[in-house]
C-alpha positions as a Markdown table, in Angstrom:
| # | Residue | x | y | z |
|---|---|---|---|---|
| 1 | Met | 127.9 | 115.6 | 68.5 |
| 2 | Gly | 124.0 | 115.1 | 68.0 |
| 3 | Ile | 121.2 | 116.5 | 70.1 |
| 4 | Leu | 120.6 | 112.9 | 72.3 |
| 5 | Ser | 124.4 | 112.8 | 73.1 |
| 6 | Arg | 124.6 | 116.2 | 74.0 |
| 7 | Met | 121.7 | 115.6 | 76.9 |
| 8 | Ser | 123.0 | 112.2 | 77.5 |
| 9 | Thr | 126.1 | 113.4 | 78.2 |
| 10 | Ile | 124.5 | 116.2 | 80.3 |
| 11 | Phe | 122.3 | 114.1 | 82.1 |
| 12 | Lys | 125.1 | 111.4 | 82.9 |
| 13 | Ser | 126.9 | 114.5 | 84.5 |
| 14 | Lys | 124.7 | 115.3 | 87.3 |
| 15 | Met | 123.7 | 111.6 | 87.9 |
| 16 | Asn | 126.9 | 110.5 | 89.2 |
| 17 | Lys | 126.6 | 113.8 | 91.5 |
| 18 | Ile | 123.1 | 112.5 | 92.5 |
| 19 | Leu | 124.5 | 109.1 | 92.7 |
| 20 | Asp | 127.4 | 110.0 | 95.8 |
| 21 | Gln | 124.3 | 111.6 | 97.1 |
| 22 | Val | 121.1 | 109.3 | 97.3 |
| 23 | Glu | 122.3 | 106.3 | 98.7 |
| 24 | Asn | 119.2 | 104.2 | 98.8 |
| 25 | Pro | 119.3 | 102.6 | 94.8 |
| 26 | Gln | 115.3 | 102.7 | 94.7 |
| 27 | Glu | 115.0 | 106.3 | 95.0 |
| 28 | Thr | 118.4 | 107.1 | 92.1 |
| 29 | Leu | 116.3 | 105.2 | 89.6 |
| 30 | Glu | 113.5 | 107.1 | 90.3 |
| 31 | Tyr | 115.5 | 110.5 | 89.5 |
| 32 | Ser | 116.9 | 108.9 | 87.0 |
| 33 | Tyr | 113.4 | 108.1 | 85.4 |
| 34 | Asn | 111.7 | 111.2 | 86.7 |
| 35 | Arg | 115.0 | 112.7 | 84.7 |
| 36 | Gln | 114.5 | 111.0 | 81.2 |
| 37 | Leu | 110.4 | 112.2 | 81.3 |
| 38 | Glu | 111.9 | 115.6 | 82.0 |
| 39 | Met | 113.8 | 115.2 | 79.1 |
| 40 | Leu | 111.5 | 113.5 | 76.5 |
| 41 | Gln | 108.7 | 116.4 | 77.7 |
| 42 | Asn | 111.8 | 118.8 | 76.4 |
| 43 | Val | 112.1 | 116.7 | 73.6 |
| 44 | Lys | 108.0 | 117.4 | 72.5 |
| 45 | Arg | 108.4 | 120.3 | 73.2 |
| 46 | Asn | 110.8 | 121.3 | 70.8 |
| 47 | Leu | 109.0 | 119.4 | 68.3 |
| 48 | Ala | 105.9 | 121.0 | 68.5 |
| 49 | Asp | 107.4 | 124.2 | 68.4 |
| 50 | Val | 109.1 | 123.7 | 65.4 |
| 51 | Val | 105.5 | 121.9 | 64.2 |
| 52 | Ala | 104.5 | 125.2 | 65.2 |
| 53 | Ser | 106.9 | 127.9 | 63.6 |
| 54 | Lys | 106.5 | 125.9 | 60.0 |
| 55 | Lys | 102.9 | 126.0 | 59.7 |
| 56 | Arg | 103.2 | 129.8 | 60.3 |
| 57 | Leu | 105.8 | 130.0 | 57.4 |
| 58 | Glu | 103.3 | 127.7 | 55.5 |
| 59 | Leu | 100.0 | 130.0 | 56.0 |
| 60 | Gln | 101.9 | 132.8 | 55.3 |
| 61 | Ala | 103.4 | 131.2 | 51.8 |
| 62 | Val | 100.0 | 130.9 | 51.1 |
| 63 | Lys | 99.4 | 134.0 | 52.5 |
| 64 | Leu | 101.9 | 134.9 | 49.5 |
| 65 | Lys | 100.9 | 133.0 | 46.8 |
| 66 | Asp | 97.3 | 134.4 | 47.1 |
| 67 | Ser | 99.4 | 138.1 | 46.7 |
| 68 | Gln | 101.4 | 136.8 | 43.8 |
| 69 | Lys | 97.9 | 135.7 | 41.9 |
| 70 | Lys | 96.9 | 138.8 | 43.2 |
| 71 | Leu | 99.0 | 141.2 | 41.3 |
| 72 | Glu | 99.2 | 138.7 | 37.9 |
| 73 | Asp | 95.6 | 139.3 | 37.8 |
| 74 | Gln | 95.6 | 142.6 | 37.8 |
| 75 | Ala | 98.9 | 142.9 | 35.4 |
| 76 | Arg | 96.6 | 140.9 | 32.8 |
| 77 | Gln | 93.8 | 143.7 | 33.6 |
| 78 | Ala | 96.8 | 146.7 | 33.3 |
| 79 | Leu | 97.4 | 144.9 | 29.8 |
| 80 | Gln | 93.8 | 144.8 | 28.6 |
| 81 | Leu | 93.9 | 148.7 | 29.7 |
| 82 | Gly | 96.5 | 149.6 | 27.9 |
| 83 | Arg | 98.7 | 150.1 | 30.7 |
| 84 | Glu | 101.5 | 148.2 | 30.0 |
| 85 | Asp | 103.5 | 150.8 | 33.6 |
| 86 | Leu | 101.1 | 149.1 | 35.9 |
| 87 | Ala | 102.2 | 146.1 | 34.3 |
| 88 | Thr | 105.3 | 146.2 | 34.8 |
| 89 | Thr | 104.5 | 147.6 | 38.7 |
| 90 | Ala | 102.6 | 144.6 | 39.7 |
| 91 | Leu | 104.8 | 142.3 | 38.0 |
| 92 | Glu | 107.8 | 143.9 | 39.6 |
| 93 | Arg | 105.6 | 143.7 | 43.2 |
| 94 | Lys | 105.3 | 140.0 | 42.2 |
| 95 | Ala | 109.2 | 138.9 | 41.4 |
| 96 | Ala | 109.9 | 140.9 | 44.9 |
| 97 | Ile | 106.9 | 138.3 | 46.7 |
| 98 | Gln | 109.2 | 135.4 | 44.9 |
| 99 | Gln | 111.8 | 136.6 | 46.7 |
| 100 | Gln | 110.4 | 136.1 | 49.8 |
| 101 | Leu | 108.8 | 133.3 | 49.0 |
| 102 | Asp | 111.8 | 131.9 | 48.2 |
| 103 | Gly | 113.5 | 132.2 | 51.8 |
| 104 | Leu | 110.3 | 131.0 | 53.5 |
| 105 | Gln | 110.9 | 127.8 | 51.5 |
| 106 | Glu | 113.8 | 127.6 | 52.8 |
| 107 | Gln | 112.9 | 128.0 | 56.1 |
| 108 | Ile | 110.6 | 125.7 | 56.2 |
| 109 | Lys | 112.6 | 122.8 | 54.4 |
| 110 | Gly | 115.2 | 123.8 | 57.6 |
| 111 | Leu | 112.4 | 123.3 | 59.7 |
| 112 | Glu | 110.9 | 120.0 | 58.2 |
| 113 | Ala | 114.8 | 118.5 | 58.6 |
| 114 | Glu | 114.9 | 119.7 | 62.2 |
| 115 | Gln | 111.4 | 118.1 | 62.9 |
| 116 | Ala | 112.3 | 115.4 | 61.5 |
| 117 | Lys | 115.8 | 115.0 | 63.7 |
| 118 | Leu | 113.3 | 115.9 | 66.7 |
| 119 | Ala | 111.3 | 113.6 | 66.1 |
| 120 | Ala | 113.6 | 110.6 | 66.2 |
| 121 | Val | 115.4 | 111.8 | 69.0 |
| 122 | Glu | 111.8 | 111.5 | 70.4 |
| 123 | Ala | 111.3 | 108.1 | 69.1 |
| 124 | Lys | 114.9 | 107.0 | 70.5 |
| 125 | Leu | 114.1 | 108.7 | 73.9 |
| 126 | Gln | 110.9 | 107.2 | 74.4 |
| 127 | Ala | 111.9 | 104.0 | 73.2 |
| 128 | Lys | 115.0 | 104.2 | 76.5 |
| 129 | Val | 112.5 | 105.2 | 79.0 |
| 130 | Glu | 110.5 | 102.6 | 78.3 |
| 131 | Ala | 113.1 | 100.4 | 78.4 |
| 132 | Phe | 114.5 | 101.9 | 81.8 |
| 133 | Arg | 110.9 | 101.6 | 83.4 |
| 134 | Thr | 110.9 | 98.2 | 83.0 |
| 135 | Lys | 114.4 | 98.0 | 84.0 |
| 136 | Lys | 113.7 | 100.1 | 87.5 |
| 137 | Glu | 110.6 | 98.2 | 88.7 |
| 138 | Ile | 112.4 | 95.1 | 88.0 |
| 139 | Ile | 115.6 | 96.4 | 89.8 |
| 140 | Lys | 113.1 | 97.6 | 92.7 |
| 141 | Ala | 111.2 | 94.2 | 93.1 |
| 142 | Gln | 115.4 | 92.8 | 93.0 |
| 143 | Tyr | 116.2 | 95.4 | 95.9 |
| 144 | Ser | 113.2 | 94.2 | 97.9 |
| 145 | Ala | 113.4 | 91.0 | 98.2 |
| 146 | Ala | 117.2 | 91.1 | 98.6 |
| 147 | Gln | 116.2 | 93.8 | 101.4 |
| 148 | Ala | 113.8 | 91.1 | 102.4 |
| 149 | Gln | 115.9 | 88.6 | 102.9 |
| 150 | Val | 119.0 | 90.9 | 104.3 |
| 151 | Lys | 116.4 | 91.6 | 107.2 |
| 152 | Ile | 115.8 | 88.0 | 107.1 |
| 153 | Gly | 119.1 | 86.9 | 107.7 |
| 154 | Glu | 119.8 | 89.6 | 110.6 |
| 155 | Ala | 116.6 | 88.7 | 112.6 |
| 156 | Ala | 118.1 | 85.0 | 112.2 |
| 157 | Thr | 121.7 | 86.0 | 113.3 |
| 158 | Gly | 120.3 | 88.3 | 116.5 |
| 159 | Leu | 117.8 | 84.9 | 117.4 |
| 160 | Ser | 121.1 | 82.6 | 117.1 |
| 161 | Glu | 123.2 | 85.0 | 118.9 |
| 162 | Glu | 120.5 | 85.4 | 121.9 |
| 163 | Leu | 120.3 | 81.4 | 122.0 |
| 164 | Ala | 124.2 | 81.1 | 122.3 |
| 165 | Asp | 123.9 | 84.2 | 125.0 |
| 166 | Val | 121.2 | 81.9 | 126.9 |
| 167 | Ser | 123.2 | 78.4 | 126.5 |
| 168 | Leu | 125.7 | 80.6 | 128.1 |
| 169 | Ala | 124.4 | 81.5 | 131.2 |
| 170 | Ile | 122.7 | 78.3 | 131.5 |
| 171 | Gln | 126.5 | 76.7 | 131.5 |
| 172 | Arg | 127.4 | 79.1 | 133.3 |
| 173 | Ala | 124.3 | 78.7 | 136.1 |
| 174 | Glu | 125.5 | 75.3 | 135.8 |
| 175 | Glu | 129.0 | 75.5 | 136.3 |
| 176 | Lys | 128.3 | 77.6 | 139.7 |
| 177 | Thr | 125.9 | 75.4 | 141.0 |
| 178 | Glu | 128.3 | 72.2 | 140.6 |
| 179 | Gln | 131.4 | 74.3 | 142.7 |
| 180 | Met | 128.9 | 74.7 | 146.0 |
| 181 | Arg | 127.8 | 71.5 | 146.0 |
| 182 | Ala | 131.1 | 70.6 | 145.6 |
| 183 | Arg | 132.3 | 73.2 | 148.3 |
| 184 | Ala | 129.1 | 72.4 | 150.3 |
| 185 | Ala | 130.3 | 68.4 | 149.7 |
| 186 | Ala | 134.1 | 69.3 | 151.3 |
| 187 | Ile | 132.5 | 71.3 | 154.1 |
| 188 | Asp | 130.8 | 68.2 | 155.2 |
| 189 | Glu | 133.3 | 66.2 | 154.7 |
| 190 | Leu | 135.3 | 68.6 | 157.0 |
| 191 | Val | 133.5 | 68.8 | 159.2 |
| 192 | Asn | 132.4 | 65.1 | 159.7 |
| 193 | Ser | 136.1 | 64.9 | 160.0 |
| 194 | Gly | 136.6 | 66.4 | 162.7 |
| 195 | Val | 139.0 | 69.1 | 161.3 |
| 196 | Leu | 136.5 | 72.1 | 161.3 |
| 197 | Glu | 135.2 | 72.4 | 165.2 |
| 198 | Asp | 131.3 | 74.0 | 166.0 |
| 199 | Ala | 132.3 | 77.4 | 166.5 |
| 200 | Leu | 130.4 | 77.4 | 169.6 |
| 201 | Glu | 133.5 | 75.0 | 171.0 |
| 202 | Pro | 136.8 | 76.2 | 172.8 |
| 203 | Ala | 139.1 | 76.8 | 170.6 |
| 204 | Asp | 141.9 | 75.8 | 173.4 |
| 205 | Pro | 142.5 | 71.8 | 174.5 |
| 206 | Leu | 142.5 | 72.3 | 177.6 |
| 207 | Glu | 139.5 | 74.3 | 178.4 |
| 208 | Arg | 137.5 | 71.7 | 176.3 |
| 209 | Glu | 138.6 | 69.4 | 178.4 |
| 210 | Leu | 138.1 | 71.0 | 181.9 |
| 211 | Lys | 134.4 | 71.6 | 180.0 |
| 212 | Gln | 134.1 | 68.2 | 179.7 |
| 213 | Ala | 134.9 | 67.3 | 183.3 |
| 214 | Gly | 133.3 | 69.9 | 184.7 |
| 215 | Ala | 130.0 | 67.9 | 182.3 |
| 216 | Ala | 130.8 | 64.4 | 183.6 |
| 217 | Thr | 130.5 | 66.0 | 187.3 |
| 218 | Gln | 127.5 | 67.6 | 186.5 |
| 219 | Val | 126.2 | 64.8 | 185.6 |
| 220 | Gln | 127.1 | 62.6 | 188.2 |
| 221 | Ala | 126.0 | 64.9 | 190.4 |
| 222 | Asp | 122.3 | 64.8 | 189.0 |
| 223 | Leu | 122.1 | 61.3 | 189.1 |
| 224 | Glu | 122.9 | 61.3 | 193.1 |
| 225 | Arg | 120.6 | 63.6 | 194.1 |
| 226 | Leu | 117.5 | 61.7 | 191.3 |
| 227 | Lys | 118.6 | 58.4 | 193.1 |
| 228 | Arg | 118.4 | 60.1 | 196.8 |
| 229 | Glu | 114.3 | 61.2 | 195.3 |
| 230 | Val | 113.4 | 57.4 | 194.1 |
| 231 | Gly | 115.4 | 56.2 | 197.5 |
| 232 | Lys | 117.7 | 54.0 | 196.5 |
| 233 | Ala | 120.6 | 56.4 | 198.0 |
């Protein structure tokens, strides 16, 4: 499994946990984007560390080569002086340095391979981050538009429900009014037909007749009194 694949697996695992907790997809997208940026920065830092390590080894190799050149000059000078023993010692030291150089070259090659690998990972991850950023902005815009549509729909639904309630209230009021008018008309009809008597009238028929007779007597008495007053008695 490559570095990018391992990082992707870890990222997906953590994202699944985050998705269970975060409800707003915009926040989820931003979190995902920031995590990818962090991974990209980590790759860049690792790449910079590898390059720095390679540079240090290359500088050491240059110093060792300078030492080899110096030892070879010393061996030549020793031979010129007839000191083959010193020349041999210098060349032995030069050979030991060569072994160090060979080891450094192997390390440098390994770092170069790691550098190339990390550079490829960086390029791929950079492309993925850019593609994700573009897609993220599109999805966020679509989500915002959907939110606006939902709010408009909810507002329209609420208005429709409110208008329906108002219409129902008006209908009920009209029904109550019609019922009251019908009741009033029925009462008027009953009163006019004599079915309903005046509350002040006696309920007993005999008492009512006596009262009517008393009223007639009073009327006659008043009539006689007025006749006497006008001299017509």
